[in-house]
N, C-alpha and C positions, 0 to 999 in steps of 0.2 A: 709539561707545565712550564710556562716561561719563568726565567730566573727571578723576575721581580716579585712573583707571587711567593717564592720561597722566602724572600726577604721581608714580605709583609708580615708583621707580628700578628699573632692570633688576637681575636677580639671577643670579649665576653659581653653578652647582652643580658640585662636584667630589667624586669619591670617591677618597680617598687609598689608597696601597698597603696601609695597615693597616686599610682598610675604613671609616675615619672619614668621615662625610658632612659636607662643608663647604659652607655657603651664604654668599656674600659679596654685600652690597648697598651700593654706593657712594652716599652721601648727604651732600653737602658743605655743607649749609646752616649747620651748627654745628660748632665745632672739637672735637667729641667723637667717641669710638668706643665702641660697645656690643658686648660679647661675651656670647652666651648659649649655654651648653652643656647639652644634655639627655642624661641618662643613663637608659637604660631599666631603672630600678630603683626603682619606687615602692613604696608600702606593700603592694601586692598580692603582693610578693615576700617579705614578712616571714614567717619560719618560725613555725608555731604556737607560742605561748608567748613569742615574741620580738617581739610587736607594738610598733611604734615604731622598729624597727632601721633601716629605710631612712631614716627621718626623722633619727635620731640620727647615722647615718653621714654624711648630707649636711651636717648642722650641724657635724659634727666636722672637716670639711675645713678650716674656718677657725680651728681651735683650735691650730694649730701645725704646722710642717713640719720636715724634717730640717735646715733652715737658719735658720728664724725661729720665735720663740715667738709666741703669740697677741698679746702686747703690741707686739712689733716689727711684726707684720703691720698692726695697727690704727694704729700711729704712721705707718707708711709711707703707708697709705691716706689718713690725715688730711693729711699733708704734700702729697700729690698732689691732694687734694680729690676723690679717686676713691671709688666705692662698690663693694663686693664682697659679694655675698649668695649664700647657699646655702639651698635649701629642698627639700622633697619633697611630692609629692601622691600620689594612689593609683596612678597609672600610671607616673610617672617623677619623677626628681629633677632639679634645675637648679642650675647655678652661673652667676652673671651678674656682669659687670664693666662699669662705665661709667667711662671715663677720658678726660682731656683729651688732644688730639692730641699736644701737646708732651711728654707723659709716656708715650707709647705703648709704648716699649721696656721701661720699668720695669714698666708695668702688665701687659704680656704675660708678662714673666718671672715676676711674682708669680702670675698666673693659672695658668700651666703648673706652677709649683712646688706650688701648693695642690692641683691636681687629680692630680698624679703623685707627690708626696712627702709626703702627710699622715702625721703620727705618732700622732694620737689620744692625746694625753697623758692619763694616768689621772685626774689631778686636775681637768683641764679638763672631761673627760667627765662626772665626777661632778657638777660644778657645772652643766653643761648639763642633766643628768637632774633635779637639784633645781629648776632654773628651769622645766623642762617640767612637773614634778609640781605646782609652784605655780600654773602657768597652767591646768592641768586642774582643780585645786581651785577656782580662782576662777571657772572656767566653770560650776561647779555652782551658782553663785549667779545665773547668767543663764538665765532660764526658756526663752528661745528656743534656747539651746545645748543645754539638757537635752532639749528636745523633739526637736531635730534628731538628736542622738546616739542617742536611744532609737528613733527612726524607722529610722535606718540599721541598727542592730543587729537590730531586729525584721524588717525587710524582707529583708536580705541573709543572714540565718541563718548558714550555714557558708561563704558566699562570701568570697573574699579582699578584697572591697570592704567587708565588714561592720564592720571595726574602725576606730577613729579613727586617722588617719595618724600622729599624734604618740604613739600607744601608749596604755596604760592605767595606772592607779595600781598594778595588780598586775604588769604586764610590765616597766615601765621600771626598777625597782630591780634587776631580774635582768640587765640588759644591761651586760656588762663590756667592757673594751677589746678582748678577744680576739674577741668577737662582731662588733664593728665592723670589725676588721681582716679577719675572714673574709668579711663581706659586701662590703667594699671590694674584696678580692682576687677575689671571684666576679664582680662586675658592672662595676667601674670600668676598662673597657678600651675602646680606640678603636673596636673592632668592635661596640660596644654604645652608640655615642654619635653625636649630631648636634650640630654647632657652627654657629651663625650669627654673622656679624660684620657690623654695620651702622654706617655713619657716615662720618666724614671720613678715609677710607683708600682706597687703590687696590688693585686685584688684584695689581699688581706688588709693592707693599709687603708684602702678605700672603705672596706667594711667596718674597720675599727674607728677610723678618724672622721670619715665623711658621711657615711650612711646615717648615723644618728641625727646629724644636722638636716639632711635631706628628708628623712622620714617625718620630721616634725612639721614640715611645710604642708599646710592643710589644702585639701582640694576644694574646688568650688564649681558651680555650673558655668560653663562657658557659653556666651551668647551665640546663637545660630545666626549666621549672616549669609544669605544667599548670594552667589556670585552670578550676576547677569551680564553676560558678555555681549557688547554691541559693537560690531566692527563696521567701518565705512563700507558700503556695498558697491559704490561705483568709483570709477577713476576720478582722482582729484589732484590738481596741481596747485601748489602753494609757492608763490614767489615773493621773496623778501629782499628788498633793495638795500645794499650796504656798499660803502665806498671801500671795497677790498679788491685785491688783485687775484685772489683764488676763489673760485666758486666752490661752495660746500654743498654736496648733494646727498640726499638720502632718498632711496627709491625702494619701495617694498609694499607688503600687504600682510594680511593675517597669516599667522604661523600655526604652530602646533603646541600641545601640552607635552610635558616631559614623559608622561606614561603612554604616549602614542606608540602603538606596536611598530610603526614604520620609523621610529626614531633612529635606528642604527643605519638603515638604508639612506635616510635623509642626511645623516652625518657624513657618509661616504660621498653621496651626490654633491653635497655642499662643499666638501673639501676640493673636489674636482672643479666645481664652478668658481668659487671665490674664497673658500676658507683655507686653502692650502698654501697661502703666501706665494712665493715665487713660482711654485709649480701649478698654480691655478690658472684657469682659462682667462678670467677677468684680468689678472695681472699681465698675462702673456699678450692679450689683444690690446688692452688700453695703455699699459705702461711700457712693456718691452718693445712691442712692434711700432707704437706710434709716439711714445714719450709724452702721453697726455697727462698721466696722473702720477703723482709721487706715491700716493697710497690708494689702493682700492681693495675692498674685501666684501664678502657676503657672509651672512650668518643667520641661523635660526636662534631665537631667544625664547626657549620654552620655559614655562613656569608650571605651577600647580594647575593652571588653566592656560588656554592657548595664548601664546605671546605673538611676536612679530617675526616676519622674515624681512631682512634688510640688505640692500647693497649700499655701502657708504663709500664715497670717493671725494677727493679734492682734485681740482684741475684748474688751469688758467681759465679766466672768464671766456676767452675766445673759443676754447675747445669744449665748453660745457655741453652744448647741444649734441655734438658728435659723440662725446663720451657717454652721455645718457643713451643715445641710440645704440652704441656698441654694447652697453650693459644689457639692454633689452634683447639685442640679437643673440647674446650668449645664453640668456634665459630660454629663448626660442630654440636655439640649437640643441641644448641638452635635453629638451622635451621631444625633439624630432628624431634624433639618431642615437643609437647606443654609444656609450663612452668606449674608448679603446681598452683592450686588455691591459696595456701598459699603464694607462691612467688609473684603472681600477686597482691594479696591484700596488702601484705607488701610494695611492691613498690608504689602502689597508695597511701597508707596511708602516707608514708614518703614524697612523692612528693607534696601531697596536704598540709600536716601538716607543711612542711618546707617553704612553699611559703611566709609566712609573714616575714621571715628573709631577704627577698629581699627588704623589705620596712621599716626596723626597725631603720634607721637613715635618716637624711635629705639628706645626700649625696647619699645614696642608692636609696631613693625615687626619687630624681631629675634624677639620671642616669636611673632608671627603666622607667620613663616617656619618656626620650629621646629614649630609645630602642623601646618602644611601638609605638611611632610616626614614628621612622625611618623605622621600619619593617611593618608599617601599620597594627598593631594588633588591633587597636581600643581602645578607652578609657574605654570600658566595659570589657577589657581583664581580669582584676583581678576577675571579677564575672564569666567569662566564663571558666577560666583556670581549676578550679576544675571539671567542667562537662566534659571538654575535656579529662582530665586524667581518670576520673571515668568511662567514656564510653569505654575505651580500653578493648578489650576481649583477651582471650588466643589465639583465632584464628588469631586475628590481629597481636599479638606479633610474632606468627609463620610466618605469611605472610611477615611482614617487615624484619624479620631476614633472610628469604630466598631471599628477594628482595635486601637488602642493605648490607648484609655481604658476603664477598668473600674469604673464607679461602683457596681457591686454587689459588688466583690471588692477591698477596699482595706484598708490599714493606717491606723489613726487614732491619733495620739498627742495627748493633751490635758494640758498642764501648767497647772493653774488652782486656784483655791479651789473645790474640787469641790462643796461644799455650796451656795455661791452660784450655781454653774453648774447646779445641779440634776442633778449627775452622780455624786453620792456613792453 
């Protein structure tokens, strides 16, 4: 067994009467405790026309409760030197607290109050909307953000993954307090939640101090929302003209879901293609040999449902066409011939060797356990991971490249000075 598994503290999993899944990991090296709560309510649950609702509801948790205003919450956090954050992604929302052991009781009270008694004050919500609109506006000056958003919109078509998590300029002004309250009442219940607690705390302390609060949280029926995935079916090229010196390019197509049985073979294949930094083929061909790109990478972005496969690169306008052509050639090459034994071993060594970096802080450990539970990977996942990677063969890499890479049927988004790039 690798050393890092010896170092990973044991985890206790409990399902409470109200169906909340609780994972506790005692790790006493620092006098801190980290709480991370996952609510199965990401942006894919946003109703049509209310894009950004999951995001705004998560952010709204911290804007005031029935007992404390937003200012009082922030003052108490400052006084304790604690951090409390809420955010949302496409699959789920999270609330996380990091608090010193000596302030554990106060921290737990605040954590429970924020999750069970938010009031979503109208004025604070409006302020949050304005802040989000301002960040959407400033992202329009970032060519890489523009390219990424356009790619997602073009690829996912009508899929719930297609809109930006934080919403759009059109949808956000429509989101009133009533919408947030409705979304909160629909999804924020213990039977839709996973909670991990990691750090300087014992299971006994959790049972005595925290369980009574958690058990009082009442269950409710969670709305069923079908996920209908609609990917773009044919090749599509989107060109956006900007007065910039670097072309920002996103090239890709439909990807996989996290529980795809080929996930580990794909991880190895993608590491060799473009996920492995300086040791990847895309970096070697496009950056090292020709000096075209400062950065180039490929990745699969799997979720609860199929996400995207992307190659992302920046290059001078003049070399954009050739860089795109080279990226497609590398996709073709890895589908046509087996990777070398050396590439395969290098990928496996890195993927297994870097695994402990996912667990090297309390926050990472708590988040890792959330993911393991959410994607039903099993608490023995850290032990199994290295054997999953080690068992991948050259034949499997070739098979998954042929199955999941589509160099003839891609979405291409280019944000560049189109004249200089010869693409006008």
